[in-house]
N, C-alpha and C positions, 0 to 999 in steps of 0.2 A: 554565748546566754541567751538570745532569742531561742533559737531553737528547743533548750531544755526546757523553758518556759511553758511555748509552745507543747512538745509532747505531754507533759504533765495535765497540760489543762484538755486533753485530745484523750490520753487515759481514763477520765472521768465518763465517755463516752462508751455504748457499745463496741466491741468490736466491727462491728460489721457496717457502725455507719463512718469510722476510725477514716475510712480511705476519703470517705465525701468531703473530710473535714480538709483534708490534707491538698484536696484537688482546688477547693475553697483559697485555701492560703495560696497554694502557689501563683492560680489566678487573679488576687487580691495585689500578689507580688509583683507581678508582669504590672499590671493595668500602674501600678505608682511609679513604676518606672519609663513606662511607653508617656506616662503624664510629664514625669519631670521632665523628660526629655522636650516633650511638645512645647512647656513654657521655657525651657532653656532657646529653643530655638526663635518664641514671640519674643523674647528679651532681647536678643541680640540682631534681630532683623528692626527694628525699630530704626537704629539711626540710619538705617539702608534705606528706611522708608522717608526720613525727615530730607534725608541729603535730597531724594527724588522731587519730595516736593517742594521744596527751595528752589531747587532747579526750575521747575515748572512754573515756580511763580518771579523766576526773573526776567529783567527788560528783553531776552532774549528769548523766552521759556517756551518753545514750540518745542517739540517730541523730540528735534534731534540737539538737545542737551544728553538725553539721555545715557547715549555713548561716555560722556564725560566723565558719568558718576563712574563708569567701570574700567576707566578707562588706565594702560596699564601702567607700570611703574619708571618707567621714560618719561613720560609726560612729566610726571610729579616732578625727576630729575631735573630734567630742563629748565621748570621755574628756580628750580633752586641754582642754576648753573653759576649769578654773581656771587653766591656764599660760596660753590664749592670751587670757584677759580677768579677770585676777585681780582686778579690782575693779569687776567687772559677778553677782554672787549669782544675782540673780535669774536668769541666762542659765545657770547650774550647775543650778538647775530643770529647768527645761524639756531642757538635757543629761540626767538622772536618768533624766526618765521616755523620752526614746531610747532609752538604752543600758540599762535594766533586763531587756531581752531576750535583751541579748546579753553584758551582764556586770555579774550583780546587785553584786558588790559595789562596784566604782566608781559602780553606780547611787548606794548605797547611802553610800561618800564624798563625792560629791559631795554630794547634799542634805542627810549629816548638815554639811557645812563652812556650807550654803544658810541652814539653821536656827539654825547661831549668830550669823550677820550682817546676817539680815534680821530687820525688825521684828515683833514678835509676832502684829500685824493683820495682815499679809501671809503668813508663813510656810505653808507646807503641811504641816501636823501632818499630816492625815490618808495624805498619802503617806509620811512618815515612818515611820510606824505600820506600813502592808503592807509596805515593803519591809524592816523588825527584822524580821514575819512575817515572810515570805518567807524570811529568812535562817535562819529558826528562832529567831531570836534573842525566847524568849518573854521573861523576865525583861524586854527591852528595850522588848519590846512594852507592856506593861503601864508600864514608866515614861513611855514616849511618850505611849500615854492618859490616863496621871494630870494629865498638861502639857497636854495640847491644850485647845483653846478649847470651848466647849461645840456651835457651830455645826460644826465639824468632825465631832460626832460623827451628823449627819442624813444623812453618807455611809451608806449600807446597808455598804458593806464592812467599814469603823468596826466598826459594829454588829454585824456574824458575828461582828468579831477578837476585841469588848469582848465576842460573848457565850460565846466559846470562852473567852476568859482568866477572866471573872466566873462558870463554871458554874452563870452561872443565866439561867431562862426571860428570854426578854425578843423585845416585839412588835416586829419588825423592818420598819420602814418605807420607803419609798425618799420623797424631797422632791424634789418637779419642779421645772420655772423658775417656777413661782407658786407658788399655795398650796394645789394637789391633795398631797397624799401617801395614799401605796398599800402597804395592809399586803403583804408579803411571804405569803404564803402557805405551811400547816403544812408541807404536801409538797416547796415548793421551798426552804424555810429547815435542811428537814431534810437534804436533797440536798447544797444547799450548805455547811451544815457537815462534812460526810460529805466533801467535795472535800476543804476547807479543812482539817481536820485532819491529812490522809495527803496533803498537799502538805510538801516538795515530791517526796516519792516517787509511784510510778505513784498515781494515784486510782484510788477504789472503781468496778469498771465499772457497777455499778447504781448508782450516784450519778452518774457522767457521760452516763447514757443517758434520767435521770428530768431533768437538767436539761436536756439539748439537747431531749429531746421539748416541755420547757415551754418551750424557747425559740422553738421554729417554732410555738408556740401564738398567737392572737391574744391574751390576755389583759396587761391592761396594764404588768404585772410582767416581761414579756417580755425588751420591751429593758432594764433591767438585769440580766436571767439573762445575757444574751447578753456584756455588761460582763466579768461575772463568769467566764463560763465562758474569754474570751479573757484574762482578765487569771490566771487560775489553771491554768489547762489546763495549764502548765508545757514548750510542744511551740508552739513558732511559727509552724511552718506548720498545725496543727490550731487556734491562734488567731488565724492570716489568712482561716481560710476562716468561723470564728466574725464577725470583728469584722468582711468584707465583708458576711454578713447583716446585722449590727447598723446597720452605717454606710447601706446600701439602707434598711431601716425607719426610720432616726432620720435622719438628713441635715442633721445638726448639725456644728458646724467640730470640736466635741472626738472626736466621732465617724470625722473624715474624717481628723483626725491620727493618731489611733490607728491609723488602715488604714495610714495614707501608713507610717507608724513598721517596722508590722509587713511592708510588701512591701520597706523596706528594710532591713532582717535577713532575709529570705529571698531576698535577693538578688533583685525582682522592679523592673519598671518606676515609677514614683509617678507620670509626668507626668500620667497619665488621673484618679486623684486630685488633682495639684495645679490639673488644672484647675476642676476641681469646689473644691476650696478657694480658690482666688483668689477664685471669685464669693461662697464663703461670707463669707471672712475682712474685707470690705469693710462688714459689716453690725454691726459695732461695734468700739469701741476695743480691747477685748482680747480680742477674735476678730481684729482686725488684728494686735495685738503678738504673739498667741502664734502666730502664722504667722510673723513677722518672723523670732520668736526660733527657733521651729523648722530656718527654715535657716539664720542666723548658729550657731549651732549645729553644725552641719553642716561651713561652711566655706566653704559657698555667700554671699562677702561679697558676688560681682558681682548677684548674684540676690537675696540679700536689700537690697544698694543701686535695686537694680529697683522690687523691692515697695514697698519705703519709695516712691517718687517716683510710685509710683503711689495712694497710699494717701488718701483724699479728704481735702483743707484741714482739714473741721469733724472728723475723726479727730486731726489733727495737732495740735490743740489741746494735748492731753494731755503732759504735760511729760514721761514716760516716752517718747514719741520722739524727742525730742531727746539724751536720754540714749543710746536706742542708738545713733541718729548718730554721737555724739561716739565713742561704741566703735569705730563702724567705720570712723573715720578714724582712728582709734589703730591697727587691727587691718589696715586697709590703707595704712599708712604715710604718708596727704596731709598732710605736716607743717605745709604752708602755712594748709592750709584749715582746721586745727586748730587752730593761729594764731589766726586770724582766730573761730574758733565760742567758743575758750578766754576768749579778749579780749572777746566780747561778751557773758562771762558763764555759758556755756555748761555752765561746774561749780559756778558759783557766782562774788560780786565778786572782782577780784585788779587791783590796778594794772596798768600795760601796762610799768611798769619792772619790775617783779617775774617780771613773765612773758617779759620778755626776756631777765632773769637766768638762767630757768629754763630756756628754750631752750637756753640760750648753755652751760649743765653739760650738759643733756642731749648737745650735738654734741660737749663734750667728753671725756664718756664714747666716746659709739661711737670719740672714735676713739685710747681705750685712753690718753687724761691722766686719769689717775684721779686724782689730786693737783688739777689742775686744776679740774676738775669738782667736789670734794668744796668748795674756798675758794667758788666761785659760786654754791656751791646754800646754803654758811652763808652768805654774803653775800644770799643770797634772800630766808632765815628771818629772816636780821637786819632785813630790809627791812619783810617783814611782821608782824613783831613781833607782837603779841595779836590781831592782828586774825583769829580762829579761821576766816572763811570762806576767809582768805587763804590761810592754811595749810594748809585740809583740803584748797584747788583744789592746792595742792603737794605735799600727800601723794599725794591722787591720781592727779596726774602722776608722781611718783616709781617708785610701784606699777602702773601700766598701761603707762606705758615701761620698764619693767624697768630701771630706775635703782638699781641691788642694792647700786653703792656708798654711795648718798645718803638712799636711801630712809628706812635705820634712824632716820638724823637726823630726819627728817620726823616718824615715829612719837614718837620723845621730845619732840619741842619737840612738838607738838598734844596730847601727854600729860602738859606740864606747865602749860598753859594751866588756868583755872576754868573749870567748867562737868560739863556732864556726859561722862566717858568711855571709859566702857564698850564702847559701840560701836569704838570707837577701839583698847583695848585687846585686845576679839577678835580683830581684827582684825589687830594687831601677834603676835599670839600665830599663826593661822593662817599668815602670812605667811610669819615666821619660820620654823618648821617645815618650809617645805620650802629653804628654804634650803641645808641643808645646813651650818652653823654652830652646832656646839652652844652654848658661849658665848652668843650672843644668841639662840639659842633661849631656853634658861634665863633669861634677861632679859627677855623678851616674857610669857614664861609666866610667870615674878613678878610683870611690869604686871599682869596679867589678874587674878593670885590676889589680890591687893592688894585691885582692886573688886570682883570676886565669886569667892571662893576652893568654891563649891558647883559655880557651873557650869565653871569650870577644872576640877577636879577629875572632873566628870561627863563632861567632854568627852575628854579625855583618859584615861580611862579607859577609853570605848569606842574609843578608838584601841590600844589596849592597850601605852599608853607611858608610864613610871614615870619620876618626878621625879627628874632626877640632880643631881649638882652638877659645874658647866664655868665654864670661866675667864670672865672678866666682861669681853671684849672682844669687839667686832663682830668 
């Protein structure tokens, strides 16, 4: 239509002028297209500019926040790992290590929750201490230090923080992988303490230069100095440079994981580092599991499964690998394989008929048949009776498969069983906190408060939440 109108309008002009009109028409159309494209680009670039401005105004807003704006999807997935794997606090710890460079508060929350749920023998207390210190929470760091295991204080980082908090000179030593212990030099100790005391503000130039000089030396302590530089520099790009040197000289899995993490934060490729990681990670069960967890928390589930398939059979005997494999089946939605693994005792003993009822309830829930799902789950709970193992399997299924309508029933059923219910009460309180239901949250907190009043009060004081009265229905 537009073409015909233009042609009729052009026909009124002399023949020799018509070609000029066609040229001008085409030129105008091109200008309109270019102008529209520029306007679209300008409108869609505004959110990025606002994001950069917000980052620059943040409390840690030096230019090293810029890489966070373009952080890869793996870091986003790591921040959400508690939602993706709600029954796997070990993965929350791995995620906390990954995101501490890009989102310190998210890392602290992940670790705070993991410390509540993990057994004391495996809880990473020294990492919790470091995160509290990094956030400027001196009182929280003192409390964390007071309840840390003695072995946690073998960390040079914990010893330095303890010295700052206690105002008492102490010999700071590094515990090696064997019986060797190396005392830090007085010069190193003074420089590190100055750097720590200024964190997260700009570190004193003299202290930073001293630490960097010592890091480049051949002293036995220099590797630990590089680790401290990377941890406390506050600048992911500077930390990446120091960590590259650390990894090149140390050549262990922990240094390579640290390097790959900083490469992610800085938006760089991790392919070369991961090739080295894959070679080192088969040296032992803990190393293989650490690399597996690092892949899982980024949401790289296909890569994680491939790595799990490559783990030598001698290492796969560790029960932690079986738990990770089931967690991967849940996350990837492979329900038939999950059913087979759970029937074989993947999460503990449970009768086949109870498991079938649970999966039927899950199917009803997915089809939004809430009443049917609750009734099927109730029948499964009754069939499990007082068998703690079966009830625990049902509870883990409800939490892992996000069956929110029935999970609270399982929590309350397990809490009613005889025995030590403190771990279940803690999990109930943390799970309910994320459900957005005030009444259910208060019931869960009350259940924890009755068993561990001091721990319940301390956790919710950390999160800044007060006790509130609420309805008594889920």
